[in-house]
N, C-alpha and C positions, 0 to 999 in steps of 0.2 A: 513452484509445485502446488501452491494454494489451489489453483484452478483444476487440478487433476487429483488432488489428495484423496477425495472420497472414492473415486474409481480405482485409484492405485491401491488403496487399502482393501477394497473389496476383492480385487484380483489376488493381492498378496495373501489375504486370509484364506482364499480358496486354493492356495498352493501354486498359482500360476507364475511363470516368469515373464516379465514384460521388459520392453526397451523403453527407457526414459531419457528424453532429450531435454536439457535445461539450458536456457540462456544464462551464461555466466559473466559475459562482458559485452559491451556494445560501444561502437565508435561512430561518430558523425550521425547520420540520420537513420540509424537502424530502427525498425518499426516496433520492436518489443523490448521491454525493460528486463534487466537481470531478474531471474526468478520465474519468468514465463516458461511453461513446460508443455511437452507433448508426449503422450503415452502411446505406445504401439503394443497391442495385445497379441497373444498367441494366435488369435483368430484373425489377425490383420486389422482389427478395428483401431481407429485413431481417435484419441481424445485430447483436446487442448490444441495449442498452437504456439510456435516459437518465433514466427515471423509474419503473421497475418497472411500467409499464403506464399511468401517468396521462396522459402527453401524447404518447405514441408516434404516435398517429394524426395529430396536428397537425404533428409534426416530420417525419413521412413525407411529407406533402404539401409542406411547406416545402422539404425536401431536393430533391425533384423540381424545384421551381421554381428553386432556386439552381443546380442543374446546368444547366438550360436557359438561364438568364439570365446565368450566369457571374459572379454578384456575391454575395459572402458576406453573411450576415445575422446580427446578434446579436438574439435574440428572448427576451423575458421572459414567463414564464408564472407565474401565482400567484393567490392568492385575491383580490388587489386588482384583477385584470383583470375586465372585464365579461363576457368569454367564458371565464372560468376553468372553470366547470362544463361548458361546451360542449366544451372540449378534454379534460376529465376530471381536472383537478387538484383533486379533492375531498378529498384527504388533508391539505390545508393546506400552508403554506409557499410560497416563491417560488423559482423556478429560472431561471437565465440559460443559454441554449443558443446556442452559436455554430455556425452551419451553413455549410459551405463545400463547394465542388467540389474533389475530389481526383483528379488524373490526373498523367501524367508531366510535363505542362507546368506545372501549378500547384504541384506538390510534387516537384520533381526530387531533393530531398534525402532522400526516403523510403528509398532504398537504404542511405544512410549510417546512418540511424536503425536500420533493421532489422539491419544488420551489427553495430552496437554492442550492440543488445539481445541478439542471439544469442551474442555473445562475452562477455556479462555485464559490459559496460562502461557506467558511468553516462552518460546523455545526456539532454538536455532539448530539447524542441521549443518555441520561443518564437514566438508569433504576435501581431501587432497585431490586436486584435478591435474596437477602437473608437478613432476619431481624428477630429478636426474636419476633416481633409483626407481625403475618401473614398478618394483614391488610395493612402493609406498603409495602409488596412485590408487585411489579408491578407498583409502583408509578414512574412517569416519568417526566423528565424535558428536554427541548430542549435548548442547549447552543450554542450561537454564540459568536464571539470575542467581540461583543459590547452590547449584550442583552441576555435575557433568557425568557423562557416561561414555565409556570407550576411550580410545587413544589414537593419536595420529602418528605414533612411532616412538617418541621419547618424552620424558617428563619436561625437558626444556622446550621442546616444540609445543607441547600441550599448554604450558604456562603462558607462553607468548601469545598463542592463538586465542586462548580462552579470554584473556583480557580484552583483546581487540573485538572478538565476537560479541562479547557482552556490551561493548560500546555500540556496535551496530544494532544489536537487539534492543537496547534501551531507546533508540530513536526510530525503530521500526524499519531499518534499512537492510537491504540485501546487496551483496557485492563480493568481488574477488580481492583477496589480500595477497601480498607477495612477501616472501621471506627468503633468508638463506636456508641452506639445507638442514640446519639444526635450529631454525627459528630465529636467526639473526634478522632484526628488523631492517637493516641496511643491506642485507645480502640478496643474492639471487639463487634461483635453482628450484624453488618450491612456490607453487600457487595454491591457495586454499579458497574455496567458495563457501561463503556464509549465507545460508538461506534462512532468513528470519521469518518466524511465524508469531505474530503478535496479535492480540485481540483487535477486532476492527475499530477504527477511529469512531468517535462519537460525534453526532450532529444533534445539537440541542435547538429545537424550534420552539420559540416562545410566542404565544398568541394562537388561540384555537379558532382560526378563521379559514376561509377557503384557500387563501394563498398558502397557509400552513399545510393543508392537506396535499397540495401540489408539491410543496417543498419536501414533505415527508416521503412522497413517492420518489422524487428525484434523489433524495439522500439514500434511500434504500437501494435504488438502482446503481448508485455509485459505490456501494459497499459500506456505507456508514451504519452504525448502530444508532437508530433514530429515536429520540425522546421528544414528545410534544408536551409542553407544560403551559398551563393557564390556571388562573385563580378561580375561574368561573366553572363550577361543576356541570352546569347545564350544557356547556359547549365542549368541555374537555372530556370526551367519551371515546372509548375504544372503537365504537361503531362508526364514528365520524373520521377516524384516522386508522384504517385497517393496515396501512403500510408501515406504521410506526411500531417499533419494538415495545414501547411502553408509552402510556399516556398518564401524566401526573397532574393532579389537582393540588396546586400550591401557589403561593405568591412567587413569581419568577425569581426575584432577587434572593429570597430566602432559600428556595430550592438550589439555586446555583451555588450560593455560599456553602450550603451543607454538602453538596457534591464535591466542591473543591477541598473542603476540610477533611472529607473522607478519602481523598486521594484518587477520586475517579475522574479528574480532569487533567489532561496533559497537553503537550504541544501540538498534538494532532487534532485536538477538539475544535469543532466548528460551531460557532454560536450565531444563530440568526434571530433577530428581534423583529417580529412582524406585528407587534401590538399597535404601534404608533399612537400610544396613549401615555401621556407623561407620568401618570401615577404608577404605571407599570414599568415603562421602559427606562426612565431616568434612574430609579434605584437599581434596576437590573444592570444597566450599563456602568454604573459606579463600581459594581462588583466585577463585571466581565472585563472591563478595560484595565483592571489591575492584575489580571491573571495571565499566565504565560500560555496562551492558546494560539492555534493556527490562524483563526479568523474570527472577527466580530463585525457583523453587519447589521444595520438597522433600516427598516423600511419607513418611507414617509416622503412627503413632498419637500420642495426646497424650503418652504415656509416652516414646515414641521421640523426639518433638519436644523434651521437657524434657531428656532425656539429651543430645541433639544440641546444644542451646543451651549446656548446661554445658560440654561438650567444646570447643565453639567459643570460649567465653569463656576457657577454660584455654589455648587456642591463641593468645589475644591479640586476638580480635575485639572491637570496641567496640559499644556500644549502637547507634550510628549505622549500623555495618555490619549488625548483626542486624536492624535495622528494615527493611532492604530484602528480607528473606527472607520469602517466602510459605510458611508452614509451620504446621500441616498444609496441604498444597497443595489448591487448588481452592475453589469456592463450595459452599455447603450446598444441594445439589440432592436429597439423599437417594440419591445414586448408590450402586450395589452392584456392577455388573459392570464389567470393564475398559473397555468402550465408554462406559458411563454416566460413569465416572470421568474418561475423556478429555474428555467434553463439559463436565464440571465444571471441569476445569483450563483448557480452552479458554475457557470463559465468564469465568474470572477474568482470563486474559490479555487478553481483549477489553475487559473492564471497566476494567482498569488502564491500558490503552492510551488509551482514549477518555474516561475519567473517569466511567464508569457506576457505579451503586450496587449493581447486582445484585438489585434489587427487582422485583416484578411491576409491569409497566406499568399493569395494570388498577387498581392501588391508588395510582397516582401521578397528578399533573396536570402540565401544562406540556409542554415540547417532548419529542418522541419521539426524533427523530434529532438528532445533535449539530450 
């Protein structure tokens, strides 16, 4: 729902009833991840996507029916369906889409969700999407790290689901959970979708050089909150890095240590060290490689890399610490320009996040999407 939230809120605030289709589960090589959403307005306008074009037509029609009939529907599309090709899912895979009517009556909590998202506060929307009792389908609860609003039916169900939903929210994950009818974790009969809204992950770009400007643009494009940091004020200026959310003038290692101590670094944080200057990058990497972050990469030639590793060992870094360092940074794409290098680095970040091998899909077999 991230991608349609602003438009959804705008129409909700104006009193409009819209159809909202959300991907809640995927299997095999389905093209969109859980949480992807498509909105169908009263005027017929479509915002967002649930399949990259495969089943949008079918979901469009179903959304209009759901708005008219006021009953949510959990629909599965896939190669196993007789009409899979009729609806366009020719790319393979199976996708479950929950379609609901959203207006002020059916989702009065939307204001709370939007307020939290705009303030950068983690929040999850928890919805019963499947239940043996049809009257339970569509029940909703809003879950924050420290409080909740609403109920899914009973206190027992709420207690079980809230614990699990907070676990997903803490790691920024969205997905479907399965329970017994009264919240039994080993039971069957109830499915709950947890749609997590967490602040965007951070990308810290160290080194105010032309490669950093390209990396900042790439990070912003990928949805990161981008910070560029350099100790040299003449280079670290907002005008040189318009794509960055902030530009900081400070010694890199000192800034990173302060951010970590303030709790502003987490497992989703990406750190790119582009300075290739020992007096900056060695102290910085001493801090970075001891943090629980998603990625640490450092730019430089093979010779620079070998010198850097030797200096880090002398500083007390272990083999386990050094194994977390991506250096030289990026995948082998044959990149030459700063922009191409940024693509190379981004490709490595994506591959490490999702377990990709960085090989050509044309030369592989098996699943395409994770």
